VOBA-1610 file (N, C-alpha, C; in pm, whole numbers, padded with zeros to 5 digits, always signed):
BEGIN
Met+02318+01624+03255Met+02122+01638+03182Met+02086+01526+03306Ser+01982+01543+03371Ser+01939+01397+03476Ser+01845+01331+03370Val+01829+01219+03439Val+01734+01070+03339Val+01604+01159+03327Asn+01507+01205+03437Asn+01414+01246+03399Asn+01407+01347+03328Ala+01516+01454+03256Ala+01517+01547+03162Ala+01524+01445+03023Asn+01630+01319+03041Asn+01634+01238+02940Asn+01520+01224+02858Val+01409+01153+02983Val+01307+01096+02958Val+01230+01180+02863Glu+01203+01315+02940Glu+01101+01422+02910Glu+01126+01475+02751Ala+01263+01444+02741Ala+01350+01544+02615Ala+01300+01419+02471Ala+01274+01321+02581Ala+01255+01214+02422Ala+01104+01172+02408Arg+01072+01209+02481Arg+00926+01193+02493Arg+00854+01340+02393Ala+00948+01462+02404Ala+00885+01581+02318Ala+00910+01519+02162Thr+01040+01481+02216Thr+01099+01431+02060Thr+00959+01320+02004Gly+00954+01221+02060Gly+00879+01135+02024Gly+00728+01213+01920Ala+00663+01264+02057Ala+00591+01305+01970Ala+00578+01458+01872Ser+00690+01544+01881Ser+00704+01611+01735Ser+00668+01512+01609Glu+00772+01429+01645Glu+00785+01315+01508Glu+00645+01252+01507Phe+00575+01208+01601Phe+00414+01183+01517Phe+00372+01282+01455Trp+00358+01440+01531Trp+00259+01501+01494Trp+00291+01499+01318Ala+00456+01519+01327Ala+00505+01517+01163Ala+00441+01421+01082Gly+00444+01319+01129Gly+00399+01190+01040Gly+00216+01191+01038Ala+00187+01248+01121Ala+00004+01308+01112Ala+00001+01378+00987Arg+00067+01517+01041Arg+00050+01616+00895Arg+00106+01574+00733Ala+00171+01511+00757Ala+00264+01449+00605Ala+00121+01337+00535Cys+00059+01266+00622Cys-00053+01185+00609Cys-00187+01256+00576Val-00184+01376+00587Val-00310+01436+00534Val-00343+01397+00380Pro-00269+01438+00308Pro-00238+01417+00136Pro-00314+01289+00088Val-00295+01207+00157Val-00359+01040+00165Val-00478+01023+00198Leu-00522+01066+00344Leu-00629+01066+00372Leu-00744+01136+00242Val-00704+01251+00217Val-00802+01264+00097Val-00785+01158-00032Ala-00665+01132-00053Ala-00670+01041-00155Ala-00742+00869-00168Val-00726+00818-00042Val-00768+00682-00004Val-00953+00668+00031Leu-00997+00895+00036Leu-01131+00831+00075Leu-01218+00770-00031Pro-01228+00785-00168Pro-01309+00745-00268Pro-01277+00571-00276Phe-01169+00489-00241Phe-01111+00378-00232Phe-01230+00301-00099Gly-01186+00338+00001Gly-01250+00318+00149Gly-01425+00315+00092Leu-01461+00410+00077Leu-01580+00413+00044Leu-01662+00344-00079Leu-01575+00333-00196Leu-01596+00211-00303Leu-01574+00071-00229Phe-01488+00052-00152Phe-01458-00092-00066Phe-01591-00125-00040Gly-01625-00032+00097Gly-01777-00086+00154Gly-01882-00052+00037Ala-01884+00018-00036Ala-02011-00027-00094Ala-02013-00161-00192Leu-01920-00186-00281Leu-01857-00309-00322Leu-01895-00434-00200Ala-01821-00422-00110Ala-01883-00549-00013Ala-02006-00547-00002Val-02099-00432+00031Val-02204-00478+00125Val-02300-00526-00063Asp-02264-00491-00146Asp-02372-00489-00282Asp-02283-00665-00357Asn-02200-00741-00285Asn-02137-00892-00283Asn-02143-00977-00186Gly-02277-00907-00101Gly-02338-01002-00006Gly-02279-00980+00155Phe-02176-00873+00158Phe-02103-00863+00287Phe-02200-00803+00419Thr-02230-00785+00543Thr-02278-00710+00649Thr-02166-00604+00669Val-02242-00509+00662Val-02147-00370+00733Val-02004-00415+00800Ala-02048-00448+00916Ala-01982-00541+01027Ala-01925-00630+00926Glu-01897-00736+00859Glu-01787-00837+00822Glu-01725-00735+00723Ala-01791-00643+00669Ala-01690-00506+00542Ala-01564-00465+00662Val-01661-00384+00753Val-01561-00314+00849Val-01454-00400+00899Leu-01461-00540+00952Leu-01394-00631+01062Leu-01274-00663+00926Met-01320-00672+00783Met-01257-00748+00704Met-01116-00617+00673Ser-01201-00499+00640Ser-01097-00392+00624Ser-00985-00347+00767Ala-01055-00422+00899Ala-00960-00385+00996Ala-00844-00447+01018Thr-00888-00598+00984Thr-00779-00712+00986Thr-00673-00729+00889Val-00752-00710+00694Val-00646-00760+00611Val-00591-00645+00562Tyr-00617-00492+00591Tyr-00599-00346+00526Tyr-00524-00394+00422Gly-00608-00457+00308Gly-00530-00433+00198Gly-00585-00397+00081Gly-00622-00313+00025Gly-00733-00184-00031Gly-00738-00319-00152Ala-00644-00307-00260Ala-00643-00395-00335Ala-00700-00551-00367Ser-00615-00619-00265Ser-00636-00726-00222Ser-00788-00801-00196Gln-00872-00652-00094Gln-00955-00686-00056Gln-01082-00646-00145Met-01037-00562-00281Met-01178-00565-00349Met-01139-00704-00461Val-00993-00755-00450Val-01038-00867-00535Val-01159-00998-00482Gly-01065-00985-00306Gly-01159-01089-00231Gly-01303-01077-00232Ile-01337-00961-00245Ile-01500-00974-00247Ile-01592-01034-00410Glu-01493-00939-00484Glu-01534-01039-00636Glu-01547-01177-00637Leu-01459-01218-00531Leu-01449-01433-00543Leu-01485-01452-00469Phe-01561-01404-00353Phe-01594-01499-00234Phe-01740-01548-00273Gly-01827-01466-00336Gly-01906-01498-00383Gly-01964-01620-00495Gln-01874-01638-00540Gln-01857-01766-00663Gln-01798-01835-00621Lys-01810-01977-00725Lys-01841-02083-00662Lys-01679-02110-00737Ile-01546-02083-00635Ile-01458-02110-00634Ile-01353-02113-00533Ala-01307-02277-00564Ala-01252-02294-00402Ala-01175-02203-00319Pro-01122-02256-00229Pro-01092-02125-00140Pro-00919-02095-00166Trp-00881-02225-00219Trp-00746-02223-00211Trp-00711-02109-00337Leu-00774-02105-00434Leu-00798-01999-00531Leu-00792-01883-00536Ile-00858-01838-00413Ile-00927-01735-00389Ile-00769-01677-00296Val-00714-01715-00210Val-00635-01725-00097Val-00508-01697-00223Val-00478-01765-00364Val-00356-01761-00431Val-00373-01651-00494Ser-00518-01571-00537Ser-00532-01480-00651Ser-00512-01371-00518Ile-00539-01341-00417Ile-00510-01230-00347Ile-00361-01220-00316Phe-00305-01392-00294Phe-00136-01319-00267Phe-00049-01305-00421Ala-00137-01288-00546Ala-00087-01225-00654Ala-00123-01098-00655Val-00196-01077-00618Val-00270-00911-00629Val-00157-00847-00525Asn-00126-00906-00372Asn-00052-00849-00272Asn+00045-00855-00276Phe+00146-00951-00421Phe+00304-01020-00391Phe+00389-00840-00381Arg+00325-00745-00417Arg+00427-00621-00427Arg+00461-00588-00284His+00410-00653-00174His+00385-00596-00002His+00520-00699+00018Val+00538-00807-00084Val+00627-00890-00037Val+00793-00819-00063Leu+00797-00739-00133Leu+00882-00707-00233Leu+00906-00576-00102Tyr+00824-00510-00077Tyr+00818-00356-00020Tyr+00877-00389+00131Ser+00837-00507+00212Ser+00852-00549+00315Ser+01081-00586+00288Ala+01082-00651+00190Ala+01211-00618+00165Ala+01292-00536+00181Ala+01225-00434+00144Ala+01305-00281+00158Ala+01278-00220+00269Phe+01172-00241+00333Phe+01115-00161+00451Phe+01199-00231+00575Gly+01231-00352+00523Gly+01301-00433+00650Gly+01428-00374+00708Arg+01502-00319+00587Arg+01628-00270+00617Arg+01630-00124+00745Arg+01522-00040+00659Arg+01484+00042+00769Arg+01467+00046+00899Ile+01426-00054+00954Ile+01365-00062+01077Ile+01399-00123+01195Gly+01581-00185+01152Gly+01657-00257+01239Gly+01647-00211+01364His+01663-00098+01419His+01687-00056+01528His+01504-00020+01615Trp+01462-00060+01590Trp+01287-00078+01659Trp+01276-00189+01719Ser+01178-00206+01799Ser+01169-00367+01892Ser+01101-00468+01811Gly+01083-00626+01881Gly+01031-00680+01737Gly+00878-00643+01729Leu+00787-00598+01848Leu+00645-00547+01863Leu+00645-00418+01788Gln+00733-00324+01713Gln+00709-00209+01664Gln+00706-00258+01526Gln+00811-00359+01529Gln+00823-00370+01358Gln+00714-00506+01330Ala+00669-00557+01397Ala+00530-00630+01373Ala+00415-00534+01362Leu+00410-00462+01427Leu+00314-00317+01393Leu+00351-00272+01250Gly+00457-00266+01216Gly+00511-00144+01131Gly+00478-00218+01020Phe+00505-00385+01008Phe+00472-00419+00886Phe+00315-00460+00859Phe+00231-00455+00957Phe+00098-00408+00928Phe+00026-00293+00863Leu+00103-00213+00931Leu+00085-00072+00842Leu+00116-00035+00697Leu+00241-00125+00629Leu+00255-00120+00533Leu+00177-00088+00416Ser+00119+00005+00401Ser+00042-00016+00261Ser+00120+00074+00156Asp+00043+00078+00040Asp+00122+00127-00044Asp+00187+00273-00029Pro+00106+00409+00004Pro+00125+00534+00028Pro+00246+00540+00188Gln+00227+00439+00225Gln+00296+00422+00354Gln+00453+00402+00301Phe+00458+00304+00224Phe+00560+00253+00171Phe+00653+00389+00143Ala+00549+00439+00014Ala+00617+00532-00085Ala+00719+00645+00003Glu+00642+00695+00109Glu+00657+00823+00200Glu+00794+00781+00273Thr+00775+00645+00382Thr+00883+00546+00409Thr+01057+00637+00347Glu+01037+00545+00210Glu+01152+00562+00106Glu+01165+00685+00105Arg+01091+00792+00058Arg+01082+00919-00006Arg+01188+00947+00143Lys+01131+00921+00272Lys+01209+00999+00395Lys+01353+00976+00420Ala+01343+00818+00381Ala+01520+00729+00373Ala+01581+00815+00308Glu+01551+00844+00180Glu+01598+00903+00041Glu+01701+01024+00097Asp+01609+01109+00179Asp+01687+01242+00208Asp+01824+01229+00309Gly+01783+01112+00384Gly+01897+01058+00504Gly+01832+01073+00587Arg+01726+01058+00645Arg+01695+01100+00743Arg+01598+00938+00830Arg+01647+00938+00938Arg+01649+00802+01046Arg+01498+00790+01085Leu+01451+00674+00981Leu+01296+00664+01040Leu+01276+00607+01193Ser+01181+00692+01265Ser+01148+00671+01359Ser+01008+00611+01376Phe+00973+00539+01473Phe+00873+00468+01548Phe+00733+00539+01517Ala+00776+00649+01583Ala+00676+00779+01638Ala+00625+00834+01523Trp+00711+00854+01393Trp+00644+00949+01255Trp+00594+00845+01192Tyr+00623+00710+01171Tyr+00577+00625+01124Tyr+00406+00576+01185Ile+00386+00555+01311Ile+00280+00570+01349Ile+00183+00686+01332Gly+00269+00784+01337Gly+00195+00919+01326Gly+00125+00927+01202Phe+00169+00871+01083Phe+00185+00837+00943Phe+00015+00736+00880Gly+00075+00642+00946Gly+00005+00499+00913Gly-00108+00471+00978Ala-00160+00516+01138Ala-00247+00478+01235Ala-00394+00561+01163Pro-00356+00744+01098Pro-00474+00773+01087Pro-00500+00771+00978Val-00421+00689+00880Val-00476+00658+00750Val-00584+00485+00756Trp-00493+00363+00814Trp-00562+00282+00908Trp-00721+00288+00892Leu-00701+00403+01033Leu-00809+00430+01092Leu-00921+00499+00995Ala-00882+00566+00901Ala-00994+00646+00769Ala-01019+00567+00723Trp-00963+00406+00668Trp-00979+00376+00587Trp-01126+00242+00635Val-01103+00252+00732Val-01171+00136+00829Val-01307+00264+00855Val-01334+00346+00838Val-01462+00448+00868Val-01458+00480+00737Glu-01412+00477+00672Glu-01418+00496+00533Glu-01557+00358+00458Thr-01484+00273+00511Thr-01548+00142+00461Thr-01703+00135+00498Ala-01708+00138+00666Ala-01799+00151+00757Ala-01929+00222+00657Ile-01867+00369+00600Ile-01967+00486+00547Ile-01993+00423+00436Gly-01935+00400+00375Gly-01921+00324+00205Gly-02053+00203+00230Gly-02018+00140+00354Gly-02146+00024+00307Gly-02244+00069+00376Tyr-02291+00136+00452Tyr-02399+00230+00485Tyr-02473+00300+00374Phe-02391+00366+00346Phe-02466+00487+00202Phe-02388+00463+00076Gly-02359+00305+00045Gly-02329+00275-00080Gly-02440+00247-00153Gly-02567+00208-00110Gly-02634+00165-00174Gly-02720+00294-00278Leu-02642+00394-00257Leu-02719+00536-00298Leu-02655+00557-00440Ile-02544+00451-00495Ile-02491+00463-00600Ile-02556+00318-00691Ser-02595+00338-00760Ser-02686+00203-00806Ser-02551+00075-00875Asp-02466+00170-00949Asp-02386+00089-01024Asp-02237+00169-01013Pro-02144+00170-00886Pro-02012+00238-00891Pro-01894+00235-01045His-01891+00128-01101His-01832+00120-01224His-01864+00233-01317Ala-02015+00234-01363Ala-02084+00320-01459Ala-02004+00424-01433Ile-01981+00507-01313Ile-01930+00640-01282Ile-01833+00632-01278Gly-01717+00543-01310Gly-01621+00530-01332Gly-01522+00538-01207Leu-01605+00470-01077Leu-01515+00471-00942Leu-01400+00375-00983Asp-01410+00278-00992Asp-01303+00136-01017Asp-01170+00197-01093Phe-01195+00336-01189Phe-01080+00362-01267Phe-00984+00435-01130Leu-01049+00473-01005Leu-00954+00559-00923Leu-00840+00500-00891Leu-00822+00380-00875Leu-00707+00295-00810Leu-00597+00283-00887Pro-00613+00295-01073Pro-00488+00282-01107Pro-00452+00397-01105Ile-00549+00486-01117Ile-00480+00618-01124Ile-00372+00666-01007Tyr-00435+00628-00905Tyr-00379+00658-00765Tyr-00259+00578-00756Phe-00247+00446-00826Phe-00113+00375-00844Phe+00027+00432-00929Leu-00058+00476-01051Leu+00027+00564-01149Leu+00097+00670-01051Gly+00037+00724-00971Gly+00090+00870-00903Gly+00203+00865-00788Leu+00187+00716-00734Leu+00246+00669-00677Leu+00411+00608-00743Val+00352+00561-00844Val+00460+00554-00946Val+00591+00654-01000Met+00494+00744-01044Met+00549+00860-01114Met+00649+00932-00909Gly+00617+00870-00818Gly+00666+00987-00714Gly+00827+00923-00711Phe+00858+00847-00779Phe+00977+00802-00801Phe+01032+00799-00915Arg+01004+00904-00984Arg+01063+00899-01147Arg+01231+00949-01132Lys+01240+01003-01052Lys+01367+01093-01043Lys+01511+00921-01002Arg+01455+00816-00969Arg+01551+00722-00931Arg+01659+00674-01005Pro+01763+00593-01072Pro+01822+00550-01199Pro+01719+00416-01258Phe+01719+00480-01384Phe+01723+00352-01451Phe+01534+00339-01429Trp+01439+00433-01401Trp+01296+00467-01371Trp+01241+00379-01516Leu+01239+00480-01557Leu+01152+00454-01729Leu+01152+00318-01760Pro+01282+00259-01791Pro+01298+00119-01864Pro+01194+00012-01706Val+01266+00035-01607Val+01158-00073-01529Val+01061-00043-01521Val+00961+00086-01554Val+00846+00066-01592Val+00797+00050-01670Leu+00841+00094-01754Leu+00792+00025-01929Leu+00816-00149-01945Ala+00958-00180-01877Ala+00933-00301-01896Ala+00762-00407-01798Ser+00774-00351-01679Ser+00670-00376-01608Ser+00535-00357-01676Ala+00537-00261-01733Ala+00348-00206-01778Ala+00406-00341-01891Val+00457-00366-02017Val+00452-00383-02107Val+00421-00582-02055Ala+00477-00612-01933Ala+00500-00740-01911Ala+00352-00789-01852Ser+00264-00652-01811Ser+00176-00663-01704Ser+00042-00671-01843Met+00024-00614-01939Met-00027-00621-02022Met-00070-00685-02131Leu+00050-00773-02150Leu+00063-00902-02193Leu+00030-01056-02136Ala+00044-01053-01997Ala+00019-01153-01914Ala-00131-01122-01908Tyr-00224-01011-01857Tyr-00339-00957-01875Tyr-00431-01054-01980Lys-00378-01007-02123Lys-00436-01079-02267Lys-00419-01233-02260Phe-00300-01291-02180Phe-00280-01430-02252Phe-00271-01486-02137Val-00313-01432-01937Val-00296-01536-01887Val-00426-01499-01787Gly-00388-01371-01783Gly-00532-01319-01746Gly-00517-01216-01535Ser-00612-01201-01512Ser-00639-01171-01393Ser-00620-01277-01252Pro-00606-01206-01145Pro-00505-01090-01139Pro-00332-01152-01081Trp-00327-01278-01227Trp-00148-01283-01207Trp-00068-01206-01288His-00129-01085-01382His-00053-00960-01437His-00045-00874-01345Val-00060-00848-01233Val+00012-00798-01120Val+00155-00830-01098Ser+00134-00943-01054Ser+00271-01009-01033Ser+00356-01051-01151Ile+00313-01083-01292Ile+00365-01069-01373Ile+00462-00949-01377Gly+00407-00877-01440Gly+00436-00703-01455Gly+00554-00676-01335Ala+00528-00738-01197Ala+00640-00668-01105Ala+00764-00761-01092Val+00792-00899-01137Val+00847-00958-01172Val+00964-00889-01284Ala+00898-00904-01381Ala+00973-00824-01530Ala+01046-00716-01465Gly+00945-00620-01451Gly+01063-00499-01370Gly+01155-00497-01254Ile+01149-00629-01161Ile+01250-00660-01094Ile+01324-00754-01179Leu+01372-00807-01242Leu+01453-00909-01354Leu+01556-00768-01410Leu+01455-00645-01514Leu+01527-00563-01566Leu+01607-00479-01436Ala+01577-00494-01316Ala+01672-00401-01249Ala+01781-00447-01199Ala+01738-00601-01189Ala+01848-00699-01144Ala+01912-00699-01235Val+01895-00683-01363Val+02052-00712-01449Val+02062-00562-01472Ala+02038-00465-01455Ala+02108-00350-01510Ala+02142-00302-01380Ala+02118-00310-01281Ala+02162-00289-01146Ala+02368-00286-01132Pro+02416-00373-01223Pro+02538-00350-01196Pro+02638-00270-01282Val+02553-00285-01420Val+02627-00211-01546Val+02605-00064-01480Asp+02491+00018-01406Asp+02455+00120-01376Asp+02554+00135-01205Gly+02625+00094-01145Gly+02698+00098-01049Gly+02841+00091-01133Glu+02836+00055-01195Glu+03017+00051-01270Glu+03005+00223-01353Lys+02921+00262-01434Lys+02874+00385-01478Lys+02917+00507-01371Arg+02870+00421-01259Arg+02861+00561-01144Arg+03017+00539-01115Lys+03067+00458-01091Lys+03251+00395-01044Lys+03317+00536-01170Ala+03272+00465-01297Ala+03338+00525-01376Ala+03342+00681-01382
//
């Protein structure tokens, strides 16, 4: 086979992988729609301009941390405390990155940087499912999945910012409850993994206790650490059972 034929075959494969990722992200586009609209509306309600809200979505691209940020920016809180609070909410992405990094060793440095930027909750969940099926993670598939979700988030922020004023009180109609429901759906997607239920219960209990006695947003990180510690302690035991 000639060099040109190899190049054409690689391009065809890349295009096929890209569109496979784009098709796979369609349910996610539907799921994140209310969150993007809600963020845009809340951002403008908290004093942001539409342009500022869109810029934040395009560059930060962290739904939950953006929600926390806009609630804190308008208050008389030290900047370092805002940064730490957002880090607490987004601490899970440190864990995502550690697991995701093992999947992309064959990517270039620039590809890895872009991959980490697009590493949202649904992106991580779908990437893990793909890896569990024994399929190699291609950059084309990853971009096909992640780029439309990022673009949708930015566009939805703009729409929510422009028209969010039509909703006088987003909390009154329960829009703020959509985020926990969405995360619950992601967690349930991993329910077939070994030791899933004890880890989830440990995280949930620790998070609720932390919310009551420590406060938000630290309950997010504390719950995550509790689940990690339990999984780390139980992992050798689980491995020994499989060997036996």
